[in-house]
N, C-alpha and C positions, 0 to 999 in steps of 0.2 A: 651718252653722258650729257647731263644738263650743263647749261652755261655756268651755273653756280658751282657745280662739281668740278668743272674744268678750272674755274678760278681758284678753288681750294687746292686742287692738285698743283697749280702753278705756285701758290703761296708755300706749299710744302716743299717744292723744289728750291725755294729761296731759304726757308727757315729750317728745313729738315722735318721729319715725320712728327717729332715731339714738339715742334715749334708752332704747330697748328692743331688744336684739339677740337674735336666735335663729338666726343663720347658723352654718354648720358650724364655721368656724374659731373663732368665739367660744366655742361650746359645748365644743369640744375643748380650748381653752385653759383653761377653768374646770374641766375634768374631770381635769386633771393633778394628781397628788398624790405627795408623797414616799413615802407608804405603798405606792404601786402600786395602790391600790384606789379610784381616783377615782369619783365618781358624776357622772351627766350631768344637767345642769339643763335645764328646759324653755325657759328664756330668762334673760337677765341685764338688769336694769333699773338705770339710773344717775340717781337723783334729785340735784338740786342744792340743794334746801332742804327744811326740815322739812315745809312744807305739801305738797310732792309726796310725801313719805313717807306722810303721813296719807292722801292720795288713793290711793296704791298699796295701803295696808292696807285701805281701804274697798272697793276693787275686788276684792281677793283674798277678803275675807270674803263679799262678795255672790256670788261665783262658786265658793266652796269651793276656792280655789286655794292650795296650800301655798307659803309664801315663806320665804326664808332670808337674813337680813341678814349682811353682812360689812362690814368697814371698808375695808381694802386687799387682803385675801385673802392675807396673808403668814404665815399660821398654819402654818408649815412643820413637818411631822412630826406635827402634831396634827389634820390634816384639810385644811390649806392653804385653798383657796378653795371647797372642795366642801361641799355640803349632806350631811346624814346619809343621804339616800336620793335615788334618781333622781326626776326630774319636778318638782322644786321650782323656783320662780323666785327666782334669787339677786338680792337688792337690794344692790348695791355702793354704799357711801357715800363712795367716794374723792373724788367731786366736791364733797362737802360739806366743804370744807377751809379754812374761815375760822377764823383766830385772832380770836375775837370781842373779847377784851379782855385786857389785862395790867395788873395793879395792882402797880407796883414797890415800893410802901410795905408792903403786907401780903403781898406775894409770892405771887400766884396768877395763873393764866391761865384763861380760858374758851375752850374749843376745841370745834369740831365734830368729828364722828366720823371724818372723813377726814384730819384733820391728822396728819402723820407726825412721828416724834420728830426726824428730821433737820430738818424744816421749823420746828418750834418752837425747836429749838436755834439754828438760823441767825437766826431772828427775834429771839430774846433777845440773841444776841451783837451784832446790828446795832443794836437799839433799847433794850434793857434789860440791859446787861451786869452790872448789880448783882444779877441773878436767874439761877439755874441750874435746869434741869429734870433729873429723873432720866432715865437711858436704859438700855436693855438691850443685850445683845450681838448682837441680831438685825439690826443694820444701820440705816441712816438711812431706809429706805423703808417701815418697818413703822409701823403706826398706834398712837397712844397709847390711844385708846378701846378698840380691839380687844384690846389687851393687858390693859387695866384690867378689862374685863368677864370676862376669863379669870383674873383675879387673878394676873397675872404679876408678876415682880419684876426689879429692875435692880441697881444697884451702890452707890448713894449712901446717905446717911442716910434718904432718902425712897424707898429701894428697894422697900419693901413698898407697892406703888403703890395698892392698893385702900384703904389706911388714910389716904391723902393726897389724897382727892378729896371734893368736896362740891357739891351742887346739880346733880343729874342732870336732864336733860330726856329723857322717854321717850314714844315712841308706843306705845300699847297696842293690843291686837288688836281692840278695838271702835272704834278710830279716835280715841279721846280722847288729848289731850296731857297727860301727867303731869309736874309739876315736883316733885321730891322735896325733903325738908328744909323750909326756909322759903320755897322758891321759889314756892309757890302763893299766898303772900300778896303783894299789891301793894306794891311799893317796899320789900320786906324788905331791911334794910341788911346783914344777916349771911348772906345766901343762900349765898355761896361760902366762908364762914369757919367755920361751925358745921354739920357734916354732918347732925346728928340731927334738927334741927327740933323740932317739938312733936307728940306722938303717936307711934304706931308708927314705927320706923325702917325705911323701905322700900328703901333703896338696895341692900342686899345681895340683894334678890329679883331684881335685874336683872343680877347677875353669875352666870356659869355656869348660865344658865337659858334658857328659851324663852318668857318672859312678856311681852317687849316689845322695842322697838328703841331703844337709847340713841343719841340724835342729838347730844347736847351734854353737856359736863360741866365743872365747875370743877376744876382741877388745882393743888395747892399746889406752889410752887416753893421752892428753897433760896436763902437769901441767899448771894451769892457770897462764898466764904471768902478772906480775905487770904492764907492760906497753905494748901497742900495737899501732902501727901507720900503717895505710893503705897508700900506695903511688900510685899516678897516673901520667903517663907521656903522653903528647899529641904530636904526630908527624904529621906535615902537609903534607909531601910528602911521597909517597909510598916507594921509594928507601931508605929512611932514616932508615927504620926498620932494615936492615941488620947490620949496624954498632952497633946498640943498642943491638941486640942479642949477638954479639961478645963481647961487653963491659960487659954485665951482666953475661956471662958464667963463668968467673973467680970467681965471687962472689957466684955463685951456687956451684962451685967446692970446694971453700975453706970454705964454710959454713957461709959466711957473710949474704947471703940470704938463708933462710931455707924454706920459704913457696913456694908453687907452684906459679909460675909467669905466668900470662895470658896476651897474646897479641891479642887484638881483632881489626878487621878492622872496618871501619866506619859504615858499615851496621849492624854489630853485636851490636854496641853501640846504634845506632839509633833505632833498633828494640826492645831494652829494655824499650823504653818509648812510642812507638807509633806503629800503624800498617801502612802498605804501603798506600801512597796516591793514588797509581794506582795499585790496587791488581790484575788486570787482565794481567799485564805484568811486566817485569823487569824494574827497574828505568833506564832512560836514563842518560847520563852524566850530563846534565844541571840540571835535577831534583835532582839528587843525590848531586851535589855540593850545590844547594840551601838548601837542608835539612841539610847538614853539617854546612853551614854558620849560619843557623838559630839556630841550637842546640849547636853551639860552639864545634863541633867535628872535629878532625883531621882524616887523612887517617888511622892512627893507634892509639890505646890507650894501654899502658902498665900498668898493675896493679899488686900489690902484697902487702905483709905486712912484717913488721919487728917486732920481738918479744923480750922480755927480761926485764931486769931492765931498769930504766930510762937511766942509763949510757950506757948499751948495745945498747939500741935503738938509742941513740945519736951517738954512734960510727958507727952503721949500716947505719944511715942516711948520715953521713959524707962519709963513704965508697961508698955509692950509688952515691952521688953527684960527688965524685972524679972520679968514673969509667965512668960516663956519660959526663964528661966535654968535651971530644973530639967528642961527638955526638951532635945531635940537640935536644936531649931529656932533659927536665928539670923536675925533680920529684917534685910533690906537695904532701904534707903529710896531711892526715886526722887523727886527734887525738880527744880524748874525750874533751880536752880543747877547741880546735878549733870549734867543733860542738856545744858545750855549748855557746860559744861566738856568733856564727852565729845565733843560736836559740834565744838568748836574743835580738839580734839586730832585727831579724824578728818580734819578739813580740812587741818591742818598736816602730817599723815603720809599724805596721800592716795595717795602712790606705794607705800606698804607694804601687804602683804596684810591686816594687822590692821585697816586703816582701813575696809574693807568690813564687817567684823564689828561694829565700833564704830558705824558708820552705821546698821546694822540694829538695834542695841540702842537707839540714840537714837529711831529710828522707833517701835519697840515701846513704849519708855518714854513717848513722847509720846502714843501711842494710849491707853495705860493711864491716864495723868493726865487726858486729855481725857474718857475714859469716866466718870471719877469726878466730872467737872463737867458731865456731860450732853451731851457731844458724841459721837454714835454713830459707829461705824466698821465697815464691812462686812467688814473683814479677819477678824473673829472668827467669821465664818460658814464659815471654811475647813474646819472639822471635818466638815461635811456632805459634803465631796467626797472623804473618805478612801479610799473604795473605788470611786470613779467611774473607769471605764476610761480616760477621756481626761484624767484629772488635773484640775488647776485650769484654768478657762478662761483664754485668753491675756490677756484684759483684767481678770482678777480683781484687786481686789475691785469694780471699777466695775460697778454694776448687778447685783451678785450676786443670783441667784435660784435656790436649790437645786431647787425643783420644776421650773422651766423647763429647768434645766441637766441634768436626768436623775438627780439624786441620790436615793438611797434612804435613808430615815431614819424610825425609830420611837422613841418616848420612853417612859420609865417615870419617874414623878416622886413617889415616896413621901415622906411626912413622918415624921421620927423625932425623938425627944428629943435635945436638944443635949448629948449625952454621948458620950465617946470609945468606950465599950464598945458602944453602939448602932451607931455608924458601922462599927466592925469587924465586928459581927455581921451587919448588913445586907449589907455588902460580901461577906462569906463566904456569904450566902444566894444572891446572884445570880451570883457569879463562876463557879461550876460550871455553871450553866444556860447562860450565854453560851458557855463553853468547849465544852459538849456539842453546841451547835448551830453551832460554828465561827465565832463572832464575837468581835472585840475588844471588851473592856468599857471604854467611855468613861464615866468617873464624875466628877461634881462634887458636892460637898456644900456647900450655901450656908447660912450663918447669916442667914436672912432676917429673923428677929426674935430677941429676946433669949433664947428658950427652946426653939427648935426648929431642926432642920436640914432643908433640902429636898434630897433626893438627886435628881440628874438623871442618869439612865443613858440613853445613846443607842445604839441598834442601827443601825449604818451598813452599808448593803449596796449591791450593784450592782443597780440597778432594771431593767437590761436583761437580767438573768439570772433567768428564771422560777423555777428551782429554788431559787436563793439567796433570792429574795423570799419564797417559801413557808417556807423555813427561818427567815427573820427574823420572820415572823408567828408561827410556832410558838414561837420563842424569847420573843417579847414576851408571848404568852398564858401560857406556863409561868411566866415570871418574875413576871408580874402576879399569877397565882394563888398563887405561893409567898409573895410579899410580903403579899398580903391575908390569907392564912391566918395569917401571923405577926403581924398587927396593924399593918402599915405601909401605911396607906391613902394613895393618891395625892392630891395637892392639885389635880390637873388631869389630864384624860385626852383622848386623841384619839377620833375618831369610832368607831373599831373597838372601843374598850373601854367605851363608854357602856352597852351592854347588860349588862355584867358588874358594874355598880355596886350592884345590889340582889339578891343571891342569896337573902336571907331574906324578901323582901317586907315590910320593916320599916315602923314607924310614920312614920319620917322621910320615906321616899319616898311613902308613902300621902298624907302631908300635902302634899308637893310636887305630887302628882297632883291633890289637891283644889283647891289654889291655881290650878293650870293650868286646871282645869275651870271655875273661877269667872271667870278672866280671859280665857280663850280657849276657850269651849265648842265652837266649830267646829274647833278644833285646826289652825288655818292657820299659826300662828307657829312656824317652825323645828321641825316635828315630828321627834322623835328626838334633839334636842339635850339632853343631860343629862336624859334621860327613859328610864329602863331598860325600861319597858313601859307601854303605854297604861293609863290609870287603870281602864278597864272590865275589864281582864283581871286586875287585882290581887286577891289574896285576903288577908283579914286574917290576921295571924300568930296562931298558937295562943296562948292565954293561958298 
């Protein structure tokens, strides 16, 4: 029996025969990736509590077996459920799905790594309606911890998710259980309230790294707002977006606007409601303009939300209108009252053609309002299906899974200063690259915090077309290089880009390598994840 076979036998002794799967169907399912470059695991293990995770790590270390933790494996477009290389044992934490505790007074929840955003949202609505969680547009089946350790973001005032957690529980490569912050002190009263603890602040080490397995975390919740309005601004001309960004920046800086503000181009909005009418090629200018006119979509759409009492929301609405007066953007507000009135009108005029359009607008408005109070909706995954030959699945959005459904998708996610000129410059950098490779440029710029924009560019392609998939990869590599050279570094990358993160072998990544060597000298923990090259191959930069 080989060493790896002995390791899997030992893991089955801990989890049971069904707790470790290495059958063909399972391995093929976990090899599926929206990038088209899935890797093949040696096996997949399904622990149900932290003690089992510790045991699996101990076994892996004893046998020199590489392991790769995932939460639910819905990291679509960034690697999905795949490990960076073949032959690793995937440790899927989806069965560790307990909501351990909710404190409705101080507004936080303690969740295990397999808890999904849909699960937490439903739990809060049923038992703690005075608290809301943040959610992303990735649908209800994606995990909270998986997104947090990638430093993902959502929509609400708590949308910068990594800034709103405290008290991680982490299994280290040596099998030790680490509680960060105050968590390692018995009976610490502020364990989930003050993230820094005393001494070095360690939590960041376990985001975008391969230093340990996060099995539990405290997540801060929002107090439910008595009033919430979603706002939308439509801009007809591309150049008009620069002044709008500059007009909104002071409102983010002074707190008048607290939610994440999203700025999507026309294709991003169009793809939320349909698939491409010509899936074998990028849209030409005439076709794109026709789609925009038919859908009533401008070159850009700006959206966000204002929260608070009725009075606070009224003041925020006034501040937004005043700030945008010098621009061509005019905010339109979606409220519960407006949706109720539109729904009533649609019902009364049910026999008229306009009723269907109004009903669709009510459904979209409801989904947008719900997203801003932490209720996820898989309908916002529609963009992943833009060039899928079969279009949207018949039951979409129920159970939407872009990887399983054959969607091809790659991401570019650079961070840029929150300035209109930077947005226009970055857009002008990537637009010709996408055009040269024959892909529609889907672009969203999100005001994740008060001083920066996160650009999200998606390359959507037909995964069943080998030549198109290769073009998509070339497009991603070229755009990545152009952005990096111009100083627009991504906040997050997929598996294919991790090797490109350290072209100069700089001190930062040497330090990361030193920490890895100290915590995981055998290199068993997620080898290749946010690790541009093994520490032994690095050469110090020239003085």
